[in-house]
Structures are given as C-alpha cells and as structure tokens.
C-alpha positions in Angstrom: 28.4 3.4 3.1 25.0 3.4 1.3 23.9 0.3 3.3 24.6 2.1 6.6 22.8 5.2 5.3 19.7 3.2 4.6 19.8 1.5 8.0 20.1 4.9 9.6 17.2 6.2 7.4 15.1 3.2 8.5 15.9 3.8 12.2 15.1 7.5 11.8 11.6 6.7 10.4 11.1 4.1 13.2 11.8 6.7 15.9 9.7 9.3 14.1 6.7 7.0 14.0 7.2 6.0 17.6 7.8 9.6 18.7 4.5 10.6 17.1 2.5 8.2 19.2 4.5 9.1 22.4 3.5 12.7 21.7 -0.2 11.9 21.3 -0.3 9.7 24.3 1.6 12.3 26.4 -1.0 15.0 25.4 -3.9 12.7 26.2 -2.2 11.5 29.4 -2.5 7.9 28.5 0.0 5.1 29.4 2.1 4.1 26.4 1.8 0.4 25.6 1.9 0.3 21.8 5.4 -1.3 21.6 3.9 -4.5 22.9 0.8 -4.5 20.6 0.4 -6.5 17.4 -1.0 -5.9 13.9 -2.1 -9.4 12.9 0.9 -11.4 14.2 3.4 -8.6 13.6 4.6 -6.3 16.4 3.1 -2.8 16.1 6.5 -1.3 16.4 7.6 -2.8 13.1 5.0 -0.5 11.5 6.5 2.7 12.9 8.5 3.6 9.7 5.4 3.2 7.6 3.3 5.2 10.0 5.9 7.9 9.9 5.6 8.1 6.1 1.8 8.2 6.3 2.0 11.1 8.8 4.7 13.0 6.8 2.5 12.6 3.7 -0.7 13.8 5.2 1.0 16.6 7.2 2.5 17.7 3.9 -0.9 17.8 2.2 -2.3 19.9 5.1 0.6 22.4 5.0 0.5 22.6 1.2 -3.0 24.1 1.3 -1.2 27.3 2.5 2.5 27.2 1.6 5.1 25.2 -0.2 6.6 22.6 2.0 10.3 23.4 1.5 10.3 25.3 4.9 11.2 24.8 8.5 7.7 23.6 9.7 8.1 19.9 8.9 11.7 19.9 10.0 11.0 21.5 13.4 8.0 19.1 13.9 10.2 16.1 13.2 12.9 17.3 15.7 10.3 17.8 18.4 8.7 14.4 17.7 12.0 12.6 17.7 12.9 14.2 21.1 9.8 12.5 22.6 11.6 9.1 22.3 14.0 10.1 25.1 11.1 10.3 27.5 10.4 6.5 27.2 13.5 4.7 26.0 12.8 1.1 27.3 13.8 -0.6 24.0 15.4 -4.0 23.9 17.5 -5.6 21.1 17.0 -9.2 20.3 17.5 -11.4 17.2 14.2 -10.3 15.7 15.2 -6.6 16.1 18.6 -7.3 14.6 16.8 -8.9 11.6 14.4 -5.9 11.3 16.9 -3.1 11.9 20.0 -4.6 10.4 19.9 -7.7 8.2 16.8 -7.0 6.0 17.7 -3.3 5.4 21.3 -4.2 4.7 20.4 -6.8 2.1 17.8 -4.5 0.4 20.2 -1.5 0.4 22.4 -3.3 -2.1 19.7 -2.4 -4.7 20.8 1.2 -4.4 23.9 0.6 -6.4 23.1 1.3 -10.1 19.4 2.3 -9.4 18.1 4.8 -12.0 15.3 7.3 -12.3 12.0 6.0 -13.7 10.9 7.1 -17.1 8.0 9.1 -15.6 10.3 10.8 -13.0 11.2 13.6 -15.4 7.8 13.6 -17.1 5.8 14.5 -14.0 6.8 12.9 -10.6 9.7 15.2 -9.9 7.9 18.2 -11.3 4.9 17.4 -9.1 7.2 17.2 -6.1 8.8 20.5 -7.1 5.4 22.2 -7.1 4.7 20.8 -3.6 8.0 22.1 -2.3 7.9 25.5 -3.7 4.2 26.4 -4.1 0.9 26.0 -2.3 -1.9 24.0 -3.9 -2.9 25.7 -7.2 -6.5 25.4 -8.4 -6.6 23.4 -11.6 -2.9 22.6 -11.6 -3.6 19.6 -13.9 -4.4 22.0 -16.7 -0.7 22.7 -17.0 0.0 18.9 -17.5 -2.7 16.3 -17.2 -0.4 13.9 -15.1 -0.3 16.5 -12.3 -3.9 15.4 -11.6 -2.8 12.1 -10.1 -0.9 13.8 -7.2 -0.3 10.6 -5.2 0.5 10.7 -1.5 3.8 9.1 -2.6 4.8 12.4 -4.2 3.9 14.3 -1.1 6.0 12.0 1.0 8.9 12.1 -1.5 9.0 15.9 -1.7 10.4 16.0 1.8 13.4 13.8 1.0 15.2 15.6 -1.8 18.9 15.9 -1.0 20.2 18.6 -3.4 20.3 16.8 -6.8 20.5 13.3 -5.2 17.3 11.3 -5.0 18.7 8.3 -3.1 16.3 8.9 -0.2 13.4 8.5 -2.6 14.6 5.0 -3.3 14.9 4.4 0.5 11.2 5.2 0.8 10.4 2.2 -1.5 12.8 0.0 0.5 11.0 0.9 3.7 7.8 -0.8 2.5 9.7 -3.9 1.4 11.4 -4.2 4.8 7.9 -4.3 6.4 6.7 -6.8 3.8 9.4 -9.3 4.7 9.2 -8.8 8.5 5.4 -9.3 8.1 6.0 -12.7 6.4 8.8 -13.6 8.9 6.5 -12.8 11.9 3.7 -15.0 10.5 6.1 -17.8 9.9 8.1 -17.9 13.1 6.4 -15.8 15.7 2.8 -16.8 15.4 0.4 -19.7 15.8 -2.1 -18.3 13.3 -2.3 -21.0 10.7 -4.0 -18.9 8.0 -1.3 -16.2 8.0 1.5 -18.8 8.4 0.2 -20.7 5.4 -0.3 -17.5 3.4 3.3 -16.4 4.2 4.8 -19.7 3.1 2.9 -19.6 -0.2 3.9 -15.9 -0.8 7.5 -16.7 -0.2 7.3 -19.7 -2.6 5.6 -17.4 -5.1 8.5 -15.1 -4.7 11.0 -17.8 -5.4 9.1 -19.0 -8.5 9.3 -15.4 -9.7 12.8 -16.2 -10.8 11.9 -19.1 -13.1 9.8 -19.4 -16.2 9.2 -17.5 -19.4 11.3 -14.4 -20.0 13.2 -14.8 -16.8 10.2 -15.9 -14.7 8.3 -12.8 -13.8 5.0 -13.9 -12.3 3.5 -10.8 -10.6 5.6 -10.8 -7.4 6.9 -7.4 -6.1 10.1 -6.0 -7.4 12.5 -3.2 -6.6 11.7 -0.3 -8.9 13.4 2.7 -10.3 13.2 5.9 -8.3 9.8 7.7 -8.1 7.8 4.6 -9.0 5.5 3.3 -6.3 3.9 0.1 -7.7 5.6 -2.1 -5.1 4.7 0.2 -2.1 1.1 0.2 -3.2 1.1 -3.6 -3.8 2.4 -4.2 -0.3 -0.2 -1.9 1.3 -2.9 -3.5 -0.8 -1.8 -7.0 0.3 -1.4 -6.1 3.9 -4.8 -4.4 4.2 -6.6 -7.2 2.3 -5.0 -10.1 4.0 -5.6 -8.6 7.5 -9.3 -8.1 6.7 -9.6 -11.7 5.5 -7.7 -13.0 8.6 -10.1 -11.1 10.9 -13.1 -12.4 9.0 -11.9 -16.0 9.3 -10.9 -15.7 13.0 -14.0 -13.6 13.7 -12.1 -10.8 15.4 -14.0 -7.6 15.1 -12.4 -5.3 17.6 -12.0 -1.5 17.6 -8.2 -1.8 17.3 -8.5 -4.0 14.3 -11.0 -1.7 12.6 -8.7 1.3 13.2 -5.6 -0.4 11.8 -7.4 -1.7 8.7 -9.0 1.7 8.1 -5.6 3.5 8.1 -4.0 0.9 5.9 -6.9 1.2 3.4 -6.7 5.0 3.5 -3.0 4.9 2.9 -3.5 2.6 -0.1 -6.2 4.8 -1.5 -4.0 7.9 -1.2 -1.4 6.1 -3.2 -3.6 4.8 -6.0 -7.3 4.8 -6.7 -7.3 1.0 -7.4 -7.4 0.5 -3.6 -11.1 1.3 -3.9 -11.5 -2.3 -5.0 -10.8 -3.3 -1.4 -14.0 -1.7 -0.2 -16.2 -4.8 -0.6 -13.9 -6.7 1.8 -13.8 -3.7 4.1 -17.6 -3.2 4.1 -18.0 -6.9 5.0 -15.7 -6.4 8.0 -17.5 -3.2 8.9 -20.9 -4.8 8.7 -19.8 -7.5 11.1 -18.2 -4.9 13.4 -21.4 -2.8 13.5 -23.5 -5.9 14.3 -21.2 -6.5 17.3 -21.0 -2.8 18.4 -23.2 0.1 17.2 -23.0 2.9 14.5 -22.2 5.7 16.9 -19.2 3.9 18.3 -18.1 2.9 14.8 -18.3 6.5 13.6 -16.3 7.6 16.6 -13.5 5.1 15.7 -13.5 6.1 12.0 -13.8 9.9 12.6 -10.1 10.7 12.1 -9.6 8.5 9.0 -12.8 10.1 7.5 -11.5 13.6 8.2 -8.1 12.7 6.5 -10.0 11.2 3.6 -12.1 14.4 3.2 -9.0 16.6 3.2 -7.5 14.3 0.6 -10.6 14.5 -1.6 -10.6 18.3 -1.3 -7.0 18.4 -2.4 -7.9 16.3 -5.4 -10.8 18.6 -6.3 -8.6 21.7 -6.1 -5.9 20.3 -8.3 -8.0 18.4 -10.9 -11.7 19.2 -10.2 -12.2 15.4 -9.7 -12.6 13.4 -6.5 -10.6 10.7 -8.2 -8.6 11.7 -11.2 -8.9 10.6 -14.1 -12.4 9.1 -13.5 -14.5 11.7 -15.3 -17.7 10.5 -13.5 -16.2 12.0 -10.3 -15.3 15.3 -11.8 -17.2 18.5 -10.8 -17.7 20.2 -14.1 -19.2 23.3 -12.6 -15.9 24.4 -11.2 -14.1 27.1 -13.2 -10.9 25.1 -13.5 -12.7 21.9 -14.5 -11.7 20.2 -17.8 -13.6 16.9 -18.0 -12.4 16.4 -21.5 -8.7 16.4 -20.3 -9.5 13.8 -17.6 -11.4 11.6 -20.1 -8.5 11.8 -22.6 -6.0 10.8 -19.8 -8.2 7.9 -18.8 -8.6 6.8 -22.4 -4.8 7.0 -23.0 -4.2 4.9 -19.9 -6.9 2.3 -21.0 -5.5 2.0 -24.5 -1.9 1.8 -23.5 -2.6 -1.1 -21.1 -5.1 -2.8 -23.5 -8.3 -2.7 -21.5 -11.4 -4.7 -22.2 -14.7 -3.0 -23.2 -18.0 -4.8 -23.4 -18.3 -4.3 -27.1 -15.2 -6.5 -27.7 -15.0 -10.2 -28.3 -13.4 -11.6 -25.1 -11.2 -14.0 -27.1 -10.0 -11.2 -29.5 -9.3 -8.9 -26.5 -7.3 -11.7 -24.7 -5.2 -12.4 -27.8 -4.5 -8.7 -28.1 -3.6 -8.3 -24.4 -1.3 -11.3 -24.6 0.4 -9.9 -27.6 2.3 -7.7 -25.2 5.4 -9.6 -24.1 5.3 -8.7 -20.4 1.6 -9.7 -20.3 2.1 -13.0 -22.0 5.1 -14.1 -19.9 3.6 -12.9 -16.6 0.2 -14.4 -17.3 1.5 -17.9 -17.9 4.1 -17.7 -15.2 1.4 -16.6 -12.8 -0.9 -19.5 -13.7 2.0 -22.0 -13.4 3.0 -20.6 -10.0 -0.5 -20.6 -8.7 -0.9 -24.2 -9.8 2.4 -25.1 -8.0 1.1 -23.4 -4.8 -2.2 -25.3 -5.1 -0.5 -28.7 -5.4 1.9 -27.7 -2.5 -1.0 -27.0 -0.2 -2.7 -30.3 -1.1 0.4 -32.4 -0.4 1.9 -30.6 2.6 -1.1 -29.3 4.6 -4.4 -30.8 5.7 -7.5 -28.8 5.5 -9.0 -27.3 8.6 -11.6 -29.3 10.5 -13.2 -26.0 11.5 -15.2 -24.7 8.6 -15.6 -20.9 8.2 -19.0 -19.6 7.5 -19.9 -20.5 3.9 -21.5 -17.1 3.2 -18.4 -15.4 4.5 -16.2 -17.6 2.3 -18.2 -16.9 -0.8 -18.1 -13.1 -0.1 -14.4 -13.2 0.4 -14.0 -15.0 -3.0 -16.4 -12.6 -4.6 -14.5 -9.6 -3.1 -11.3 -10.8 -4.8 -13.0 -11.4 -8.2 -14.4 -7.9 -8.3 -10.9 -6.2 -8.3 -9.9 -8.4 -11.3 -13.0 -7.1 -13.2 -12.1 -3.5 -12.4 -8.5 -4.1 -13.4 -9.4 -5.6 -16.8 -12.0 -2.9 -17.5 -9.6 0.0 -16.6 -5.9 -0.5 -17.0 -4.8 -4.2 -16.9 -1.1 -3.4 -16.7 1.0 -6.0 -14.8 2.4 -3.4 -12.4 -1.0 -2.2 -11.4 -2.0 -5.8 -10.5 0.9 -6.8 -8.2 -1.1 -6.3 -4.9 -4.1 -8.2 -6.3 -1.9 -11.1 -7.5 -0.5 -11.4 -4.0 -3.8 -11.1 -2.3 -5.3 -13.8 -4.5 -3.0 -16.3 -2.8 -5.4 -15.9 0.2 -7.9 -18.0 -1.7 -5.5 -21.0 -1.4 -5.0 -20.4 2.3 -8.7 -20.0 3.5 -9.3 -23.7 4.1 -6.0 -24.0 6.0 -6.8 -21.5 8.8 -6.6 -24.2 11.5 -4.0 -26.6 10.0 -0.9 -27.7 11.8 
C-alpha cells in the first residue's frame, strides 16, 4: 500500500509541475513543447516533480509574508493547476516512463517501512514547519531558538505535506529527489550519445556500488536515504545536478538561454536548501561569462530576472527571521535591525564549526587532520572515499580512451579550481560528511573531463 501511495504522490507532483507550465504557456498564448525538451540528456518532463516542489516552496514563502500557510490558498491553486493537464493530455507510456513512474519509485518506497524521525526533527524542523503553517513570518523568530534562523526551503515545502500526525509524505519528498537522480543517470547511460555525462554516470553508479564495501560497512560519501526531515541527500543531488550540467556545457561549449535558465533555477533551489551551494558560484560565473561574451548583458539580465527576484524575496525572508542574509554567517547580518543578535548567530556558527571539527589557520594541518579523523565516520568515509576514487581512476584508464578533442586548457584549469574551492570552504566551515555529499559526487567530474569524446 505504501509503495502505491508513493507512486501516486510522485505522479501527483509530476502533473502539478506540468500543469504549472501549461498554465503559464496558456496565459502567454505560447505553444507548449516542453514535454519534448531536455535538460542535459534527461527529458524535461522528468524534472516536473522537482519543479513542483520548487514552486510549492517559493509560493509558500511568498504567502507566509502575510499569513500562515495552513489555509485553502495553496490547495485551491494546486487544484486549478492540476486541471490544466486535461487541456493537453497527449502523454505516451513507454518502457522509460514505466521505469520512471513505476519501477524506481516502487523500489525506493520500500525504505518507508521502519523509517524514523531525524534527531533534529523535534529540535527545530517540525517546530519551524509548525510556525510556517500557523503564523506569518515573525521578525526575529530566531531569537526564540537559534536554529529557526536556518529556515531552509525544505521546511517550507514540507510544511504543506503534514497528514495529521503522520509524516510519511515528508519522507516521500526526499524520495522524489532520488528518483530524479537515478533517472538522470539512466538517461545519460542509455538515452544519450554525450560521452562526458555517460562516463560520469557510469563512475557515479560504480561509486554507489563501492559504498557498500570497505571500513565500517563501506560508506564512502555516496547519497543515502535519510530519516524524516533531513535533507542532506536532496541538497547533494541538486548540487551534483547543477555542477555537472555546468561542467558539461563548458566542455561542449553550449551557452544557450535555455541552458542558462535551467542552471540558474537549479542553483537557486540548491542555495535555498543550504548556503553551501554558494560554492558553485565560481562554476556558474564561468558559464555566465562565456554566455555574456556570446550574447549581451541586457539579454542576460532579462533571462535571469525571475530567478533574481525569487532570490531577493528569499534574502528578505532571511533578514526578517534572523537579520542575516545567510544565517549563521555573522558577516552577512544587519546589526542595525532591532531584532538583530549577531552574537547568537556567531555562537551558532561556532557550535557548528566545533561539532564538525573545522580547520582554522592558526592550527597545525597535521594535528587538525588527526583530530578530524578521530571521529569514526570521518575516518572510515575518508579512506573509503580515497579507495573508491582510486578504483574509478583505474577503471577509466583501463576501459576508456581519452578524447582526441582537447577542451580549452584554461577552461579545464578553472573547472578544477572551481571544485577545489568548495573543499576549502567545507574544511574551513563545517566539514561534516553529510554536508559534503554533493561535493564528493561532483568531484567525480574531474575523472570524466578527459573522456568527453570517448566511445
């Protein structure tokens, strides 16, 4: 029964995402052709559930400026948007659709049996969602509890899926991201001629298999299915998708408006989940620079206008709740605001740093590394990751031949540099394994760069 429930949930989000675009295209009187478009090598329609979650989250933020969201507004909007699907129901069912709508969701839904609430669920996640449901945004809410300052978009999304005292649908949200992750890899492997993404997907799948072997059961930094209210895996998947698509476009030298728009929204979604997504900006700016060289600034700004507006609304929400643009980074806090408490933000950041054993420049690097490795999960994951990465490197050397078409050397250096930078930020802030999952996956791109034209 639970398996069928998740399949239904996934299909609901699919039609909600599709219905949103049908509504927009109907209002603008454009012909609807998105079902046949692609993001990388993955059909655009496979992203509909994710798009639905993004829209639900941002609409919830907008409504929450004025009222609590436990009302009929979102429900009525969803019904109207779903109805739009009946105006254009030319859908076809093939083996790929069966895999996407049935097989993958069915397999993942098994994880629902025995799933528990995360430790932080009662500490602040469910409380945050309760505030969103019952009250409008309160100035300085984080002064009641410092963790309220995080207010991730994941909590805004989740607040709409409470079912009495049952939080099963919150788990389904996580699974929705994982369905997209595997259909992305499947599309690259079997439905595409793009050698870079194909090679990357093969390595990521091998990386996932190796996750089951090694020290302490073999955890090597691959995604996992988490307890309810945690969103490390959804963030990791968004981070990986955004980063790998940017790198793919840099390698293939595709700098179109459609690509820029897709990447911008993926990056924004990532940033709304977790501030660490800001480390993707070097890659994004490299792509943006090449796009502007091809087009012009006015056209670029026109394309990015909606993501920029959504980002500004998000930052305003952050400031109202915590007085900080990005909580708990005290340098971004506006201490002239009446509800500002920079000391609280600094203490939260310090607690996070210390708990995850961050590195500071006054430390000896060897002493810090020994201290960081003294944590069991860090020790086992670090060595399993290194071994897995070595296996992937050897696999590439043996199985694939390097491309005869060399990518621009400066571009290659900048890509490598743009992946090193996030590691530096990670080590200097909160080097917890769960915070680095997306970065670990994205790093596999470094092994695939030279195989972008292999057969």
